[in-house]
C-alpha positions, 0 to 999 in steps of 0.5 A: 844805608851803608851796606856794611853797616847794614851787614853788621847790623844784621850779624848782630840782629841775626847771630846765624846769618853766616850759616850756609846751611841756615842761610840756603833754607831762608833764601828759598822761595815760598813752596806749599802751604803758608803754614810751611813758610810762615816761620820764614815770612815773618823772620824776613818781615821783622828783619826789613822793619828792624834794618829800616828802623835802625837807619831811620828809613821810612821809605824803602826802594823794593829792588835795593831791598831785593837784590842789595840789602840782604846780599850774600856774596851774590846770593839774595833772597828769592822769597823777598817779592812774596814777602813785600806783597804780603806785607802789602796785603797786611798793611805792613806796608803800602805804596807811596802812591796810595797815601792820601794827599795833604791838600784833599779836602774833607769829603774826599778823605771820606770817601778814600776811607770808605773805598779802603774798607770795602776793597783792599787795592791789590798790587801784583807781584811785578808792580810791588817792585816798581814802587817805592814802599812805606814802612806803616809802623815806622811811619806811624812813629814818625808822625807821632815823634813830629807831633811831639817835638812840636807840641813841646814848643806849643802849649796851645792846642794847635800850631802853625809851622813853615813847610821848611820847618816841617820838612826840617823836622822829617828829615827831608822833603820825601818824609815830610811828604809822607808823614804830612799825608798820614797826619792828614789822613788822621785828621791831625793836620792840614797843609796850608798854600797862600799866595802873597805876592809868591806862593808860601806853604806850611802846616798847621797841627793840631795837639788834641784828640778832637776833630781839627778845626779848619784854617783861619785867617790867622793861621794864614797871617801867622804863616806869613809872619813865620816865612819873613821871619825864615827869609830875614834870617837866611839873610842875616847868615849870609850877611854874616858871611859877607862880613866875615869875608870882607873883614879877612879880605881887608886884613889880608890886603893891609899885610900885603901893603895894598891900602886901597884894596883894604879900603874898598873891602872896609867899606864893602864890611860897612854896608854890609854891617848897616844892612845886617842892623837894618835886617836885625831891627825887622826881624825883631820886630816880626818876632815881637809881633809873633810873641804878641799873638802867642800871648794873646792866645795864651791869655784867651786860653787862661781866660777860658780856664778860669771861667770854667773854674768858676763854673765848676765852683757853682755846680758843686756849691763851693764859694770864692771864700771857701777857696780861699781859705783852704788855700791859705791853709794849705801855704801854712801847712806846706810852710810848716813842713818846710821849716820841720824838714830844715830844722831836721836837716840842721840838727847834728846827729850825736855819736851813738854806741851800737850796743847801745841801740841794741839794748834799746831795741831788745827793751822796745821788743819785750815791751811790744811782746808784753803789751800784745800779750795783755791787750786784745781788742774785741770785734765789736771795739774794732768795729766801733773805733771804725765807725768813729774814724769814718765818721771823722773822715767824711767830716773832713773830707774836703779839707783832707783831700786838698791838704794831700794833694797840695806839693807846692805852695799855691800862691793865690791871695786877694788877688786870685779872689778878686779874678774868681768873683769877677768870673 
């Protein structure tokens, strides 16, 4: 974090930061009962979290926080050690070493959870400054953000990414390590390591609320394909740079009159271009395989959804013919509504005088007053009308619900009917 940017942000958050009297009281060490310094503790706790969130820092160095982050012309807060200790005991920060290893098994995670519930690990005042600290609220926010970004690119319940891709989402290997540890501890991710002539590492992330399934052979194969894709893309970038350098060198040699040198660069350009074409062909083949795997998973999900729909229809005793008829009625209704809206939009509005509008409005008011003074429905008449309304609603309940919830045409004709009957 840039110190000047941090100071500007602190001044914007704390208007009286430069007030000498207030600063002297804030920078003193805690003494007495907690009620005497609770307000100061909350101030420093909130400020540490705000600064870290503003500059996107999950892992903080306690020494930097104590000696540099809140420095005011050589004056540093004497209570920071105490603040960090309390933040650790209350779960606002954890030591980086306390986070669970992402490669640990389920039994190991269970034992660690039970141990942490039985006894909170104690940290001595000197130890709090010797270890990097992870800010727990920001860690949870970052982990949720990473899961959200991955889910936007996958509509299946799980996804597999390479460790390099995961690190890019987490802004580096250090943050990736703590985020992966957090997700593993929550049962939302597994680290994958395979050996296919070389070590290939990746992460399997689960988007559903249910338990994370284990690592399958398909997950390992997908990781291998993704790793191959990354390597081919890196090779293409290197080849593009070589092609550009060879082209520039050939042009420069021609301008200077060195035809032999220009010819050599031209040959290098041709060879690199041919290699690039082969690499592109391989990359397209690998991406096609990945696309086929994704399509097969999507087809499986659609098939399961159709089967579930057919089972539900049987449970509530609705036949495919009834569903087909309702869908046709919905489509006809929506089409009619669109025609009406189109006609209203195309109809020109004639010029209307404001005085004529006021006269018509006054006439309507007089008619309403006259009707309200003459018509007084009795309680029994109202009850009868309500009974008739409810009876009509019950008769057309299913049809009405389908018509009200439809927001766009549902195109499911004879083909959809056959799929439902087959399921």
